[in-house]
C-alpha positions as CSV (number, residue, x, y, z in Angstrom):
1,I,4.2,-7.7,0.7
2,A,3.5,-4.3,3.2
3,V,6.7,-4.5,4.8
4,K,5.1,-2.3,7.8
5,C,3.0,-5.3,8.8
6,N,5.9,-7.6,10.1
7,P,9.3,-6.8,9.3
8,E,10.7,-10.3,10.8
9,P,13.7,-11.0,8.9
10,S,13.1,-14.7,8.4
11,F,9.6,-13.8,7.3
12,L,10.4,-11.4,4.4
13,S,13.4,-13.7,3.0
14,M,11.1,-16.5,2.7
15,L,8.5,-14.6,1.1
16,A,11.2,-12.9,-1.2
17,A,12.3,-16.4,-2.0
18,M,8.6,-17.2,-3.3
19,G,8.9,-14.3,-5.9
20,S,7.3,-11.8,-3.5
21,N,7.7,-8.0,-4.0
22,F,7.6,-5.3,-1.5
23,D,5.6,-1.9,-0.3
24,C,7.8,0.3,1.3
25,A,6.7,3.5,3.4
26,S,9.9,5.0,4.5
27,R,13.3,5.4,3.8
28,A,13.9,3.0,7.1
29,E,11.5,0.2,5.6
30,I,13.6,0.5,1.9
31,E,17.1,0.2,3.7
32,Y,15.6,-2.7,5.6
33,V,14.4,-4.4,2.5
34,L,17.6,-4.0,0.6
35,S,19.8,-5.2,3.5
36,L,18.1,-8.6,2.8
37,G,19.7,-8.4,-0.7
38,I,16.6,-7.8,-2.4
39,S,16.8,-5.9,-5.5
40,P,15.3,-2.0,-5.6
41,G,13.5,-2.9,-8.6
42,R,11.0,-5.2,-6.1
43,I,10.2,-2.2,-4.3
44,V,7.3,0.2,-4.4
45,F,7.8,3.5,-2.5
46,A,3.7,3.2,-1.7
47,N,3.8,6.3,0.7
48,P,2.0,9.6,-1.4
49,C,3.9,12.3,1.3
50,K,7.6,11.6,1.6
51,P,10.2,14.0,2.6
52,E,12.5,15.1,0.6
53,S,15.4,13.5,2.1
54,D,13.6,10.0,1.4
55,I,13.1,10.7,-2.4
56,I,16.7,11.6,-2.7
57,F,17.7,8.4,-1.3
58,A,15.2,6.3,-3.2
59,E,16.9,7.9,-6.4
60,K,20.6,6.8,-4.8
61,V,19.5,3.3,-4.3
62,G,17.4,2.6,-7.5
63,V,13.8,2.4,-6.2
64,N,12.3,3.9,-9.2
65,L,8.4,3.7,-8.5
66,T,6.5,5.6,-5.9
67,T,2.8,7.0,-5.4
68,Y,1.5,10.8,-5.4
69,D,-1.5,12.5,-4.4
70,S,-0.7,16.1,-4.5
71,E,0.9,18.5,-6.5
72,D,3.5,19.4,-3.8
73,E,4.9,15.5,-4.1
74,V,5.2,16.3,-8.1
75,Y,7.6,18.9,-7.4
76,K,9.3,17.1,-4.8
77,I,9.9,14.1,-7.1
78,K,10.9,16.2,-10.5
79,K,13.3,18.0,-8.2
80,H,14.7,15.0,-6.4
81,H,14.1,11.8,-8.5
82,P,12.9,12.9,-12.1
83,K,13.1,9.5,-13.7
84,C,10.9,7.9,-11.0
85,E,7.6,6.6,-12.1
86,L,4.4,7.7,-10.7
87,L,1.3,6.0,-9.4
88,L,-1.8,8.3,-8.9
89,R,-3.0,7.3,-5.6
90,I,-6.8,7.8,-5.8
91,K,-9.4,8.2,-2.6
92,P,-12.1,5.3,-2.7
93,M,-15.2,6.6,-2.3
94,N,-16.3,3.9,-0.4
95,D,-14.1,2.3,2.5
96,G,-16.1,-0.8,3.2
97,N,-16.2,0.2,6.6
98,A,-13.0,-1.3,7.3
99,R,-11.4,-1.4,10.7
100,C,-8.5,1.0,9.7
101,P,-9.7,3.1,6.8
102,M,-6.7,5.0,4.4
103,G,-9.0,7.6,2.6
104,P,-9.2,10.3,5.5
105,K,-5.3,10.7,4.9
106,Y,-4.6,9.4,1.5
107,G,-5.7,9.7,-2.1
108,A,-6.7,12.2,-4.6
109,L,-10.8,13.2,-4.9
110,P,-12.4,12.8,-8.3
111,E,-12.0,16.3,-9.1
112,E,-8.3,16.5,-8.3
113,V,-7.3,13.6,-10.7
114,E,-7.3,16.0,-14.0
115,P,-5.4,18.7,-12.4
116,L,-2.6,16.1,-11.0
117,L,-2.1,14.1,-14.1
118,R,-1.8,17.4,-15.7
119,I,0.7,18.8,-13.6
120,A,2.9,15.3,-13.6
121,Q,2.5,15.7,-17.7
122,A,3.7,19.5,-17.7
123,S,6.5,18.2,-15.1
124,R,7.3,15.5,-17.9
125,L,7.3,12.6,-15.2
126,T,6.1,9.1,-16.3
127,V,2.3,8.2,-14.5
128,S,2.3,4.8,-14.8
129,G,-0.6,4.0,-13.6
130,V,-3.0,4.2,-10.4
131,S,-3.1,3.2,-6.9
132,F,-5.9,2.9,-4.1
133,H,-6.1,1.4,-0.5
134,I,-9.9,0.6,0.9
135,G,-8.3,0.0,4.2
136,S,-7.1,-2.9,6.6
137,G,-9.5,-5.4,8.1
138,D,-13.1,-6.7,7.7
139,A,-13.5,-4.3,4.7
140,D,-17.0,-4.7,2.5
141,S,-15.6,-6.6,-0.6
142,N,-17.9,-4.3,-2.8
143,A,-15.8,-1.4,-1.9
144,Y,-13.1,-2.7,-4.7
145,L,-15.7,-2.6,-7.4
146,G,-16.2,1.0,-7.0
147,A,-12.8,1.4,-6.7
148,I,-11.3,-0.4,-9.7
149,A,-14.1,1.2,-11.7
150,A,-12.8,4.5,-10.5
151,A,-9.1,3.6,-11.6
152,K,-10.2,2.8,-14.7
153,Q,-11.7,6.3,-15.2
154,V,-8.4,7.7,-14.6
155,F,-6.6,5.6,-17.1
156,E,-8.8,7.0,-19.7
157,T,-8.4,10.3,-18.4
158,A,-4.9,9.8,-19.1
159,D,-5.3,8.4,-22.4
160,K,-7.4,11.5,-23.2
161,F,-4.6,13.6,-22.2
162,G,-2.5,11.8,-24.5
163,M,-0.3,10.4,-21.6
164,S,2.2,7.4,-21.6
165,K,-0.2,4.5,-21.5
166,M,-0.7,3.5,-18.2
167,N,0.0,-0.1,-17.4
168,V,-0.1,-0.6,-13.4
169,L,-2.9,-1.1,-10.7
170,D,-2.2,-1.2,-7.5
171,I,-5.3,-2.2,-5.4
172,G,-3.6,-1.9,-2.0
173,G,-3.7,-3.9,0.8
174,G,-5.3,-4.7,4.2
175,F,-6.6,-8.4,2.9
176,T,-7.3,-10.8,6.0
177,S,-7.1,-14.6,5.8
178,G,-10.2,-16.7,5.6
179,H,-13.2,-16.4,4.0
180,Q,-13.1,-12.7,3.4
181,F,-10.0,-13.0,1.4
182,T,-11.7,-15.2,-0.8
183,T,-15.0,-12.7,-1.0
184,A,-12.7,-10.1,-1.9
185,A,-10.5,-11.8,-4.4
186,T,-14.0,-12.7,-6.1
187,A,-14.9,-9.1,-6.2
188,V,-11.3,-8.2,-7.4
189,R,-11.4,-10.4,-10.1
190,S,-14.9,-9.6,-11.2
191,A,-14.2,-5.9,-11.4
192,L,-10.9,-6.5,-13.3
193,Q,-12.8,-8.3,-16.0
194,Q,-15.4,-5.8,-16.1
195,H,-13.4,-2.9,-16.7
196,F,-9.5,-4.2,-17.5
197,S,-10.2,-7.2,-19.7
198,N,-9.0,-5.1,-22.5
199,E,-5.5,-4.4,-20.8
200,P,-3.3,-7.7,-21.5
201,E,-0.3,-5.7,-20.1
202,L,-1.8,-4.7,-17.2
203,T,0.4,-5.4,-14.1
204,I,-1.8,-5.7,-11.1
205,I,0.1,-4.9,-7.8
206,A,-1.6,-5.7,-4.2
207,E,0.1,-4.9,-0.7
208,P,-1.2,-7.6,1.6
209,G,0.4,-7.8,4.5
210,R,-1.8,-9.2,7.3
211,F,-3.0,-12.0,4.9
212,F,0.7,-13.5,5.2
213,A,1.6,-12.4,8.6
214,E,-1.5,-13.2,11.0
215,T,-1.6,-16.8,10.9
216,A,2.0,-17.4,10.5
217,F,3.0,-16.0,14.1
218,T,2.1,-16.4,17.5
219,L,3.0,-14.0,20.4
220,A,5.0,-15.4,23.3
221,T,5.4,-13.1,26.4
222,T,6.6,-13.4,29.8
223,I,4.6,-12.9,33.0
224,I,6.7,-10.4,35.0
225,G,4.3,-9.9,37.8
226,K,0.5,-10.3,39.3
227,R,-1.8,-8.9,41.6
228,V,-5.1,-10.7,43.2
229,R,-7.9,-8.4,44.4
230,G,-10.5,-10.4,46.0
231,D,-12.1,-12.3,43.0
232,L,-9.8,-10.8,40.1
233,R,-6.4,-11.9,39.2
234,E,-4.1,-9.3,37.3
235,Y,-1.1,-10.3,35.4
236,W,1.5,-8.1,33.6
237,I,3.6,-9.2,30.7
238,N,6.7,-7.8,29.2
239,D,4.9,-6.4,25.9
240,G,1.9,-4.3,25.5
241,L,0.4,-1.3,23.5
242,Y,3.6,0.5,23.0
243,G,5.1,-2.7,21.5
244,S,3.7,-5.9,19.8
245,M,-0.2,-4.8,20.6
246,N,0.2,-1.3,19.2
247,C,-2.5,-1.9,16.5
248,V,-4.8,-2.6,19.0
249,L,-5.2,1.3,19.6
250,Y,-6.1,2.0,16.0
251,D,-7.5,-1.2,14.6
C-alpha cells in the first residue's frame, strides 16, 4: 500500500496484519512504518529521486529495495547504499488520461533505458526489476497494456546485457475501487499473461492506496462559522485545502 495515501496508524496496522507491504516515498514515511513494528524487508523506497541523507538512512535501517530513473541516482546509491537492489522506473507512453499523471515527473524514456541499465551494471549494482506508475484516478486501463509490454522489453534488454535475471515488476498504484478496479485488473492480468507467462519466479508489486482508503473512511468536520447573504448560506469548517482536502488542488 502507498503510505502517502492515508497514514492513519490503525489502517496501516490492519493492512500489515493482513499481509500488505508498504510503498514509502520518504524517510518520514519509512520511520512511520517502522514505528508500527513492521519489518524493513516489507518496504520499497519508491522514490526515484531521493536526498542522500534518506539513502543513508535506508541503508542504516535495512530498507534494501528502491527505484531509480537517472544516472545521478545510481551514483548516490552506489556511494551510500551499494547493497540496495534497484527497480528501473520507466515512463509509460500512455498515462490513460489519469487525473494525476506521474509521467511528467518520473520515469526513464525508452532511449534512456539502455544507458541506465549500463551505468548500474558498471557500478556493480543489482537491478532486480522494473517499475512504472500510470497515474492516480480514473486512468484508462488500456494504458497498462503498453506499460507492461515496455517493462518486458527492459527485462529482455537486461538479459541481453548479461545482467542478473530480473524478477520484480512493480505496476504502481492509483487504482480506484468499483468497476474501474475490475477493468484495470482484467487488463493487467491479460498483459501479464501475454508478456510474462514464462517468468514463473516473477514477483509482482502493486501500490494501491485509494483502493483501500477511499471506501474505508468518512471525513467528519465541525462547522465553526456561518454567514447568510440573501439566498446564499455559507459555512466554514475546521478543515480544508491545506488539510484533509489537499488532493482537491491536484486531483
